[in-house]
C-alpha positions in Angstrom: -7.4 -1.9 20.9 -5.8 -4.8 21.4 -2.4 -4.3 21.3 -0.9 -8.0 20.1 -3.3 -8.5 17.5 -1.0 -9.1 14.3 -2.5 -7.7 11.4 0.9 -8.8 8.9 3.7 -10.7 8.7 6.4 -10.8 6.2 9.0 -13.4 5.9 11.5 -13.0 3.7 13.8 -15.4 1.3 16.7 -15.5 4.2 14.0 -16.8 6.7 13.6 -13.3 8.3 10.3 -12.9 9.3 8.8 -9.1 10.7 5.5 -9.0 12.2 3.4 -5.6 12.5 0.4 -4.9 15.5 -3.0 -3.2 14.3 -2.4 -0.6 16.3 1.3 -0.4 14.7 -0.1 -0.2 11.5 -2.4 2.6 12.9 -0.2 4.9 14.7 2.7 4.5 12.4 -0.3 5.4 9.7 -1.0 8.7 11.5 2.5 9.7 10.9 2.6 9.6 7.6 -0.6 11.5 7.6 0.8 14.5 9.7 4.1 13.8 7.6 1.2 14.1 3.6 -0.6 17.4 5.2 2.4 19.2 5.9 3.8 18.7 2.5 0.4 20.2 0.8 -1.5 17.4 0.4 -5.1 17.2 1.5 -8.5 15.4 0.3 -8.2 14.1 -3.2 -4.9 14.6 -4.4 -3.3 11.5 -6.2 -0.7 9.8 -4.2 1.3 6.7 -5.7 2.4 3.9 -4.1 4.9 1.5 -5.6 5.6 -1.3 -2.6 6.3 -4.7 -2.9 4.8 -7.3 -0.9 5.6 -6.6 2.9 4.2 -4.6 6.4 5.2 -0.7 4.2 1.8 -1.2 1.8 -0.6 -0.3 5.1 0.6 2.7 7.4 1.7 4.4 3.6 -2.2 3.8 2.3 -4.0 4.1 5.7 -1.6 7.3 6.1 -2.9 8.6 2.7 -6.7 7.2 3.2 -6.6 9.0 6.9 -5.4 12.4 5.5 -8.8 12.2 2.4 -5.6 11.5 0.2 -5.9 9.2 -3.3 -4.0 6.2 -3.5 -2.8 4.6 -6.6 -0.8 1.8 -6.7 2.2 0.5 -8.9 4.3 -2.9 -8.7 7.1 -2.3 -8.6 7.4 -4.2 -11.8 6.9 -0.2 -13.0 9.8 1.5 -15.3 10.3 5.0 -16.3 7.6 5.0 -19.3 5.0 3.3 -16.7 6.1 5.5 -14.2 5.7 9.0 -15.8 2.5 7.1 -17.1 0.8 7.2 -14.3 1.7 10.4 -13.2 0.6 12.1 -15.2 -2.4 10.8 -16.4 -3.4 10.5 -12.6 -2.2 13.8 -11.3 -0.2 12.5 -9.2 1.0 14.4 -6.7 3.7 12.1 -4.6 5.6 9.1 -4.8 6.4 6.6 -2.2 8.7 4.0 -2.6 11.8 2.0 -1.6 12.7 0.2 -4.3 15.9 1.3 -5.7 15.3 0.3 -8.6 12.2 2.4 -9.4 13.9 5.3 -7.1 16.3 5.1 -9.9 13.6 5.2 -12.7 12.1 8.3 -11.2 16.0 9.9 -10.6 15.8 9.8 -14.8 12.2 11.5 -15.5 12.7 14.4 -13.3 12.9 16.6 -16.0 9.4 15.1 -17.1 7.4 15.5 -14.0 5.5 17.4 -11.9 5.7 16.1 -7.9 8.3 17.0 -6.1 7.4 15.1 -2.8 9.5 11.7 -3.8 8.9 10.3 -0.3 11.3 7.1 0.4 12.0 4.0 2.7 14.9 5.4 3.9 18.2 7.4 3.0 18.5 8.7 -0.4 20.4 11.1 -1.9 17.5 13.7 -3.3 14.7 12.0 -1.6 13.2 12.6 1.4 13.8 9.7 4.6 10.1 8.6 5.2 11.1 6.3 7.7 13.4 8.6 9.1 11.0 11.8 9.6 7.4 9.6 10.6 9.8 9.1 13.7 9.7 12.4 14.4 6.2 13.2 13.3 3.0 13.1 15.3 0.9 10.0 15.4 -2.1 12.3 16.3 -3.6 13.0 13.1 -6.9 15.3 12.6 -8.6 12.7 10.4 -10.0 13.6 7.4 -14.0 13.4 6.5 -14.8 10.6 3.9 -18.1 9.3 2.1 -18.8 7.0 0.4 -18.0 8.9 -3.0 -14.9 9.8 -2.1 -12.1 7.9 -4.2 -10.4 5.2 -2.1 -7.9 4.5 -5.2 -6.7 4.5 -8.9 -5.6 0.8 -10.3 -4.7 0.6 -13.9 -5.3 -2.1 -15.4 -2.0 -4.0 -17.1 -2.2 -2.7 -20.7 -2.7 -5.8 -22.4 -5.1 -3.9 -25.2 -3.3 -0.8 -24.8 -1.9 2.2 -22.6 -3.0 0.9 -19.3 -6.1 2.1 -18.4 -6.8 3.8 -14.9 -10.1 2.6 -12.4 -11.2 4.1 -9.4 -12.7 3.0 -7.3 -14.4 5.3 -4.0 -14.5 3.5 -0.5 -17.6 2.5 -0.9 -15.5 -0.1 -2.4 -14.4 -1.8 1.0 -17.6 -1.3 2.1 -18.8 -4.3 -0.8 -15.8 -5.8 0.4 -16.6 -6.6 3.7 -20.5 -7.8 2.8 -19.9 -10.0 0.1 -16.1 -11.2 0.1 -15.6 -11.6 3.0 -18.1 -13.7 4.4 -19.2 -15.4 1.0 -16.0 -15.7 -0.6 -13.1 -16.2 2.4 -15.5 -16.8 5.1 -12.5 -15.0 7.1 -12.5 -15.6 10.5 -10.5 -12.3 13.3 -8.9 -15.5 14.8 -7.5 -16.9 11.3 -4.2 -16.6 9.0 -4.5 -16.3 5.7 -1.7 -16.0 2.6 -3.4 -13.9 -0.3 -0.2 -14.2 -2.5 -1.2 -11.0 -4.5 1.3 -7.3 -4.6 0.0 -4.2 -3.2 -0.1 -2.8 -7.3 -2.1 -4.6 -8.7 -6.1 -4.2 -8.4 -6.3 -7.8 -6.8 -4.5 -5.9 -3.4 -7.7 -4.2 -2.8 -10.1 -7.3 -3.2 -8.8 -9.8 -1.3 -6.2 -7.9 1.6 -7.7 -5.3 2.3 -11.1 -6.4 0.7 -12.1 -9.9 3.2 -8.5 -10.0 5.0 -7.9 -7.0 7.2 -11.8 -6.2 7.4 -12.0 -8.9 9.5 -9.3 -8.5 11.9 -7.8 -11.5 10.3 -3.4 -11.9 10.1 -2.3 -11.5 6.7 1.1 -13.3 5.7 3.7 -12.5 3.0 6.5 -14.1 1.4 8.7 -11.4 -0.4 10.7 -14.4 -2.6 10.1 -15.3 -6.6 7.6 -18.3 -6.5 8.6 -21.4 -5.3 6.1 -24.4 -5.4 8.8 -26.3 -1.9 9.2 -23.0 -0.4 4.5 -22.5 -0.9 4.9 -25.3 0.7 6.9 -25.2 3.3 5.0 -21.9 4.1 1.1 -23.1 4.5 3.2 -25.8 7.0 4.7 -23.3 8.9 1.3 -21.4 8.8 -0.9 -24.6 10.1 
């Protein structure tokens, strides 16, 4: 494995830049997979992942899939009623977040949700510190056997015409995106730096960052700040 090959680059409004190689993400994913499995999460179990654009969402998602789990993505804009609805509707058994507001909202409904595996990316009272636990978890993981009909993710619609609907996607989706989106829409090449502006909480995340970019071995860029045309053009220019 090329240990210099970058999977993701994240730039923050303060100018800080974070980078993660493919091997680093895989290493962390295996650790997270072990933590989840030891916590009683197994094939077919659903894990609600509420993380922003950036590097953290990649090992979290991959770690879940490595043990046959199902990712239920959620935008960081979700509040207590939204979180409760998704947990109950999808039968979620664990929650991963690193957002203080999201965790506050989840804490407010502790008596209404049946899950006890609450993971926070950092120190938070009443939550397990996923970063700390990952430092001590094994990187050797027995991968679950996955079939094309096994569930990959359950993404929720925006709820414009009623309650959000959970849309079930199987692992065959990634093969379809690799064969179609990657070649005939993006034409992504392994040596390219790409910028998919979508957020991990929406279905588009699976079409672009995972489906068209990572399937090709390219690098995905993220900007964590609010949309600003001037900043956007600056990021594009610096990425040339």
